[in-house]
C-alpha positions in Angstrom: -18.9 170.1 -97.0 -21.3 169.6 -100.0 -22.5 166.1 -101.0 -20.2 166.2 -104.0 -17.2 166.7 -101.8 -18.0 163.5 -99.8 -18.1 161.2 -102.8 -15.4 158.5 -103.4 -12.4 159.7 -105.4 -13.6 158.5 -108.8 -17.0 160.1 -108.4 -15.5 163.3 -107.1 -13.1 163.5 -110.0 -15.9 162.8 -112.5 -18.0 165.5 -110.9 -15.1 167.9 -111.2 -14.9 167.0 -114.9 -18.4 168.4 -115.6 -17.0 171.9 -116.1 -13.5 171.1 -117.1 -14.2 168.6 -119.8 -17.9 167.8 -120.6 -19.1 171.4 -120.5 -15.8 173.2 -121.3 -16.5 175.6 -124.1 -13.2 174.8 -125.7 -14.2 171.1 -125.9 -17.8 170.0 -126.0 -19.7 172.8 -124.3 -21.6 175.6 -126.1 -23.5 178.5 -124.6 -27.2 178.4 -125.0 -30.1 180.1 -123.3 -32.4 177.8 -121.3 -35.5 179.2 -119.8 -34.0 182.7 -120.1 -30.7 181.9 -118.5 -27.5 181.6 -120.5 -25.4 178.6 -119.6 -22.9 176.0 -120.9 -24.4 172.8 -122.2 -23.7 170.1 -124.7 -26.3 169.4 -127.3 -26.7 166.0 -128.9 -29.3 165.4 -131.6 -28.0 161.9 -132.5 -28.1 160.3 -129.0 -31.9 160.2 -129.0 -31.8 157.6 -131.8 -28.9 155.8 -130.2 -30.9 155.4 -126.9 -33.6 153.6 -129.0 -36.4 155.9 -128.0 -39.3 154.6 -130.1 -41.5 157.6 -129.3 -39.1 159.8 -131.3 -39.7 158.2 -134.6 -40.2 160.9 -137.3 -43.8 162.0 -138.0 -45.2 160.7 -141.3 -47.6 163.7 -141.6 -46.7 165.8 -144.6 -45.3 169.2 -143.7 -44.8 168.4 -140.0 -41.2 168.0 -138.7 -40.0 166.7 -135.4 -36.9 168.0 -133.6 -35.4 165.9 -130.8 -32.3 166.5 -128.9 -30.6 165.8 -125.6 -29.1 168.6 -123.6 -26.4 167.9 -121.0 -26.2 170.7 -118.4 -24.7 171.0 -115.0 -27.3 170.5 -112.3 -26.0 173.5 -110.3 -26.4 175.8 -113.3 -29.8 174.6 -114.4 -31.5 174.3 -111.0 -34.4 171.9 -110.2 -34.5 168.8 -112.5 -37.3 169.4 -115.1 -40.3 167.1 -115.1 -41.6 165.1 -118.0 -44.1 167.3 -120.0 -42.6 170.6 -118.8 -42.1 173.3 -121.4 -38.5 174.4 -121.9 -37.3 177.4 -123.8 -34.2 176.6 -125.7 -32.6 179.7 -127.4 -36.1 181.3 -127.8 -37.8 178.1 -129.2 -40.4 176.2 -127.2 -39.7 172.5 -126.6 -41.3 169.8 -124.3 -39.3 167.8 -121.9 -39.8 164.1 -122.8 -37.2 162.7 -120.4 -34.8 164.0 -117.8 -32.1 162.1 -115.8 -29.7 163.2 -113.1 -26.4 161.7 -114.1 -24.2 162.5 -111.2 -24.2 166.3 -111.2 -25.3 166.7 -114.8 -28.8 166.5 -116.2 -29.5 164.8 -119.5 -32.7 166.5 -120.7 -34.4 165.1 -123.8 -36.5 167.7 -125.5 -38.9 167.6 -128.5 -40.9 170.0 -130.7 -43.0 169.7 -133.8 -42.9 172.4 -136.5 -44.2 172.9 -139.9 
């Protein structure tokens, strides 16, 4: 029996909702390629500001733009939790992981890139 199967009822049900609700491609989920592997994830560019991450304030340098987003992806699809500072390829574009959290079977991975 996997660790997820031994969780209390509510947690087990929430874990089951990862694919059926949160990452359902008819609901919130979208297919993207992460580090060369196509998988369902949910992308949120607004949550970074809502979490109050001061380090993500927009750059004041002319011609430099900052892209920040949070990816929600199933732990079992993604694999090992990415470390802070690790490079992540998101749909062929290079980003840096600035935060990553394991939220009960899902990772929330905050990524950032600068472009001109």
